[in-house]
C-alpha positions as a printed NumPy array, in Angstrom:
array([[-32.47 ,   2.38 ,   8.737],
       [-31.031,   0.912,   5.345],
       [-27.956,  -1.215,   4.369],
       [-27.125,  -0.919,   0.851],
       [-23.918,  -1.41 ,  -1.197],
       [-22.082,   1.606,  -1.596],
       [-22.1  ,   3.686,  -4.635],
       [-19.43 ,   5.59 ,  -6.175],
       [-21.219,   9.094,  -5.54 ],
       [-21.558,   7.817,  -1.538],
       [-17.936,   8.458,  -1.609],
       [-17.741,  11.843,   0.539],
       [-20.148,  11.01 ,   2.608],
       [-18.94 ,   7.319,   3.606],
       [-15.362,   9.017,   4.143],
       [-16.899,  11.497,   6.429],
       [-18.572,   8.848,   8.701],
       [-14.904,   6.783,   8.121],
       [-13.283,   9.749,   9.507],
       [-15.41 ,  10.929,  12.068],
       [-15.608,   7.222,  13.615],
       [-12.095,   6.892,  13.328],
       [-11.284,   9.602,  15.071],
       [-13.773,   8.665,  17.908],
       [-12.433,   5.168,  18.391],
       [ -8.6  ,   5.723,  18.126],
       [ -8.2  ,   9.626,  20.305],
       [ -6.92 ,   7.543,  23.335],
       [ -5.245,   4.404,  21.055],
       [ -3.607,   6.312,  18.422],
       [ -1.045,  10.013,  18.599],
       [ -3.283,  13.095,  18.35 ],
       [ -1.171,  14.217,  15.036],
       [ -1.508,  11.016,  13.099],
       [ -5.511,  11.537,  13.597],
       [ -5.5  ,  15.208,  12.321],
       [ -3.67 ,  14.225,   9.814],
       [ -6.558,  11.918,   8.377],
       [ -8.418,  13.943,   5.535],
       [-11.877,  13.027,   4.206],
       [-10.444,  13.839,   0.878],
       [ -7.957,  10.641,   1.182],
       [-10.318,   8.561,   2.435],
       [-12.714,   9.647,  -0.144],
       [-10.304,   8.995,  -2.735],
       [ -9.924,   5.821,  -0.8  ],
       [-13.494,   4.944,  -1.266],
       [-13.466,   5.304,  -4.907],
       [-10.385,   3.395,  -5.574],
       [-12.121,   0.862,  -3.543],
       [-15.332,   0.82 ,  -5.279],
       [-13.811,   1.119,  -8.519],
       [-11.651,  -1.582,  -8.296],
       [-15.052,  -4.235,  -7.73 ],
       [-13.109,  -6.323,  -5.104],
       [-14.603,  -5.871,  -2.234],
       [-18.078,  -5.802,  -0.403],
       [-18.176,  -1.867,   0.379],
       [-22.053,  -1.328,   2.159],
       [-23.176,   1.901,   3.749],
       [-26.382,   2.107,   6.308],
       [-28.259,   4.903,   5.601],
       [-30.621,   6.335,   8.123],
       [-34.665,   7.092,   7.445],
       [-33.548,  10.844,   5.531],
       [-31.053,   9.   ,   3.415],
       [-27.862,  10.33 ,   5.137],
       [-24.885,   8.075,   5.55 ],
       [-24.269,   6.685,   9.127],
       [-22.304,   3.838,   8.959],
       [-19.631,   2.137,   6.535],
       [-18.215,  -1.228,   5.95 ],
       [-15.487,  -2.98 ,   4.046],
       [-15.628,  -6.523,   3.693],
       [-12.907,  -8.072,   1.547],
       [-11.217, -11.551,   0.344],
       [ -8.793, -12.685,   3.079],
       [ -5.167, -11.055,   2.523],
       [ -1.925, -12.302,   4.443],
       [ -2.958, -10.484,   7.529],
       [ -5.997, -11.959,   8.234],
       [ -7.085, -14.111,  11.476],
       [ -5.346, -17.6  ,  10.598],
       [ -8.085, -19.591,   8.582],
       [-10.09 , -16.797,   7.418],
       [-11.708, -16.825,   4.107],
       [-12.436, -13.26 ,   4.202],
       [-11.917, -10.114,   6.858],
       [-13.771,  -7.188,   7.894],
       [-11.675,  -4.416,   7.143],
       [-13.701,  -1.414,   8.195],
       [-16.608,  -1.228,  10.543],
       [-17.486,   2.208,  11.462],
       [-20.737,   3.944,  12.979],
       [-19.889,   7.294,  14.765],
       [-20.785,   7.832,  18.336],
       [-24.684,   9.856,  17.279],
       [-25.98 ,   6.676,  15.778],
       [-24.436,   3.952,  17.771],
       [-26.732,   1.668,  19.596],
       [-29.621,   1.854,  16.55 ],
       [-28.442,  -1.61 ,  15.088],
       [-26.389,   0.065,  12.344],
       [-23.302,  -2.112,  13.082],
       [-24.838,  -5.256,  13.42 ],
       [-26.592,  -4.953,  10.267],
       [-23.809,  -4.144,   8.377],
       [-22.23 ,  -7.084,   9.916],
       [-25.255,  -8.993,   8.226],
       [-24.46 ,  -7.73 ,   4.823],
       [-20.383,  -8.745,   5.234],
       [-21.653, -12.104,   6.222],
       [-23.797, -12.122,   2.896],
       [-21.047, -10.791,   0.944],
       [-18.472, -13.431,   2.63 ],
       [-20.812, -16.125,   1.721],
       [-21.024, -15.709,  -1.724],
       [-17.858, -14.578,  -2.412],
       [-15.518, -15.878,  -0.099],
       [-16.978, -18.973,   1.639],
       [-15.506, -19.45 ,   5.188],
       [-14.512, -17.834,   8.074],
       [-14.84 , -14.509,   8.672],
       [-11.721, -12.043,  10.111],
       [-12.143,  -9.339,  12.217],
       [ -8.86 ,  -7.515,  13.653],
       [ -9.582,  -4.706,  16.413],
       [ -6.556,  -2.62 ,  17.271],
       [ -5.474,  -3.046,  20.821],
       [ -6.853,  -0.413,  23.188],
       [-10.165,   0.061,  21.021],
       [-12.166,  -1.866,  23.803],
       [-15.553,  -0.498,  22.757],
       [-15.162,  -2.268,  19.263],
       [-13.978,  -5.444,  21.21 ],
       [-17.015,  -5.166,  23.074],
       [-19.263,  -5.154,  20.131]])
């Protein structure tokens, strides 16, 4: 597995992973209509916009075949950040077929490195109430 910064060409694959994991993580937490309305096209635009802005740490985990199996976004803390956090992890997604292989932990390591260089200080992470798997992780 390789952890690396995301590139513009990664937007479609990152969006597919992001959407798949989001639907899995929140299927028992958010309304089905909201999950169904989430499109890969929308997420791909978001990824391209985030990459073009160049402000955030955007990372992907690749398997041995070069397929993206996990995504992470870390950014400078905003008004919604955990109290005292200098940066926050906005998203960390690894779909079910690729979990328990170390991708999530490796992506967190990349986030910590980015945060340490860009926004030294504590890193915040929000977990939506009801997302028990993420809270355990």
